[in-house]
N, C-alpha and C positions, 0 to 999 in steps of 0.2 A: 203312233196311230191310235185314234180314239177307240175305246170299246164300244161306244154308242155311235152308230152310223145312221144318219138320216137318209133314207132310201125312197125312191119314187118309181112309179110305173104309170103307164098310160094305156087305158082301153079307149079305143077311138072308133068313130063311125067313118065309113069311106066317103070321101068328098067328091069323087068323080074324076079326079086327075092327080097325077103324081106331084106336080108343083105345089098345089094347095094342100095336099096331104103332108108333104114334108114341112111346109111352112107352119101348118097347124101344130105339128110335133115340136118344131122349134119354139113356138110360143109356149107350149106346155113345159118344155125344158127350162126356158127362162123363168117361168113362174115358179117352177120347183126350186131352181137355184136361188131365187129371191126369198124363198121360205127356208133356205138353209140345206137343201138336199145336196148330197155329194155323189150320188149315183142314181141313174135312171135307166129303165129299160122299156122298149116298145114291143108291140105285138108282132106276131108272125107275118113276115113279108109286109112290113108296116107301110111301105111307100106305094103299095099296089092294092087292088081289090083281091079278094080270095078267089082267084081265077080257076082254081082246081075244082070248082063245081062243074066245069066242063072240060072237054078234051079237044082243044083247038090250037093249031100251030101259031095263030096270031098272038097268043099269049107269051110266046118266047120273047116278045118285045120288052117285057118287064125286066129281063135279066141284064145284069151288068157285072163288070169285074169287081173283085174284092182283093186288095183294098183300093185299087186305082180307078174305080168307077166314080161317077159324080156324087152319088148319095153318101158313100163312106167318106169321101173327101170333104163334103159339106158338113158331115157330122164331126169330123176332126176339128173343123173350124169352130163348130158349136161347143165342143168340149173345151177348147182353149178359151173361148169367150166366157163360158159359165163356170169353169173349174170343176166340172163333173165328169165322172166315169159314165160312158154311155154304151149300152148294149143295143146293137143295130141289126135287126133281122131283115135280110134281103134275099132276092132270087139271084144267085150267083152263076155267072158263066165263067168257067176256068179257061176253056178253049172250045172250039167248035165241037158240039155234041156232048160236052161235059158240063152238066148243069146240076146245081146243088141248092138245097134249102139251107141257108147259112145265116149265122149271126156273127157280125164283127164286134169285137170288144175294143173300145177306145179308152185310153187312160185320160186322166183329168187334164193333162197338158197337151192333149191332142195326139199323142203317140198311138199308132195302130199296134195293139199288142198281139193280135192274132184272131182266129175265127174258129167257130164250131160249125160242123156240117151235120145236119140231122141224119141219124143212123137208120131209123125205122120209118119206112115210107108206106103209107096206106094206099090202098086201091079199092075203094068201096064207093057206093053211090054218094055223090056230092063231095067226095074227097079223092079225086082221081090223080093222086100225086105221082104215081109211078110213070105217068105219061110225061111228066116234066123233069123229075129229079132222079139223079143217081143216089144210091145210099151213101151216107157220109163215110169218108175214108181217112179222117184226120184225127182219130182217137177221141179222147175225153179230156181236152185241155182245161186246166184251171189257171186263171190269169192273175198274176200278182199286181194288183192295182193300187192306186192311192188310198183306197178305202179298205183293202183287204183282198182275200182270195175269192175270185168270182168265177163261177162256172155257168154253163148254159146247157139246157136240155129242151128240145123243141117239140111242142104239141104232142103228136102221137107217141113220141119217145116216152112220155110219162107213164104209159102202160107197162113199161118194161123195167123191172127193178134193177137189172144189172148195171145200167148206165148211171142211175142214181148212186149206186154203191161205188162205182169206179170214180165218180166225181168226189165222193167223200174220201176215198182212199188217196186221191190226188190232192187233198187238202182244202176242198171248197168250204167256205164259210157261208156263202150266199149263192144260190143257184137261181138264175132267171129262167122261167119256163114260158116263153112266148107261144101263144096258141091261137087257133081259129076253130072253135068247136061250137056246135049248134044245139039249140034247144030240142029236147026230146031224145037226142042221141047219147049224150054223156052227162047230163045234168046231175044224175045220181052219183056218178063217179067223180065229178069235178071237185067237190068238197070232201072227198074221201081219199083219193089217191095221193095228192100232194101233201096233205097233213101226215098221212101214213109214211110217206117217203121222208119227210122231215124228221119224224120220230126215229125211223129205222136207221137213218144216216146221220142224225144229230147235227143238222145245220138249218139255216133259214132258207125258205123258198119264196120266190116272187112268182105267183101264178097269174098270167096275163091272158085275157081273152078279148077278142073283138066284140063289138056290139052292133046289133041292127041287121037288116036284110040288105044285101047288095045286088048289083045288077046282073050277075051271071048265074043266079040260081035262087032257090027259095030257102036256103039255110038261114035260120034265125039265130045269129050269134048272140049269146045271152050274157056277155060281160061277167059280172060277179067276180072280178079280179080281186086278189088279196095277197097279203104277206102272211106267212105262217112261221112259227118259231120252232126250235128243236124239240119242244114238248108237244108239238102238234096243235098249238093254240093259235087262233087268228090274232094278228097284231092289229088291233083296232077293228073297225067294221069292214065287212065285205062290200065291194062296190056295187053300184046299181046293176040290175039285169036288163036295163033298157036305155040307159043314157051314157054318153061319153063321160069319162071321169079321169082326173089326175089324182092318184092315190099317193100320199106321202106318210111314211111311218118311221119312227125311231126304232132301230134294231140293236139290241144289246148283245154284241158278239161275245161278251163275257159269259153269257148263258151257255154257249157251246161247251166250254171247258167244264162248267158246272154239271151239265147233263152228262157229258162223257165220263166224268169221274163217278157220278151217281149210278148211271145205268150200265156203263162199261161194255157196250155192245161191240166196240172194236177190239177190246181185249179178248172177248170170248168168241170171236169169229173162228171158224174151222176150215180155212182154205184147203187144208190137206184132205178134207173129206168131200170137197165139192167138185171133183173131177167130172162126174156125170152131168153136171149142169152145162158143160160146154160141148158135149157130144152132139153131132148133127141129128 
């Protein structure tokens, strides 16, 4: 397995329907593969609008099973075609009444490796997610992929350091953070929290945000997606705040060991002293 991994992410504008949205992401994935990318991730609930700006039962129509729904199956075919690992965020229905904000992880040969379910569910103006999603119940999986150990942490999760740490303890080298966050709400935090988490946990993070205004509200998703390294440095430029963009960067996984040996944060943890952190 190569130390340097060419990784990609997509920040996208909503097209107006699922079929064209998926087709657009397939085009981006093929373009990334043609440029040598070996792993790619998409934004939160990538094949739908960010419908959580409203609370309406009609939007349950976006939900589908994982992994046996049409989108994940189609992404498995895409992974086989391109030879890339793909992180696929969708609205999951497990059974009637059980809905989750989920990201499927598919290996480069099309194998479904598993999924992550968003743990922390917001319920504030413009982000009415508790209306739709149950809190995640599948732990903090890290997937052993063709490019290395990949984890996922979804949008609002990023405000909670505990999950970042658990992913690090579980061996993550790269964590994809698919999001939908709007201008004025979190812009100040967007380029602060993920770099800080990358430093604290000494791995790479791919921070993905939607871009543009969509049909169900006035949230202005501001893009500015990026990769950040274990020293908290952006890998290349941050993406546009107003335009769709495919971002491709080379990530030197050898830096992880270098930083962990130099800063030794994992060595100096004190789990024996942290009991109070998990009291209700």
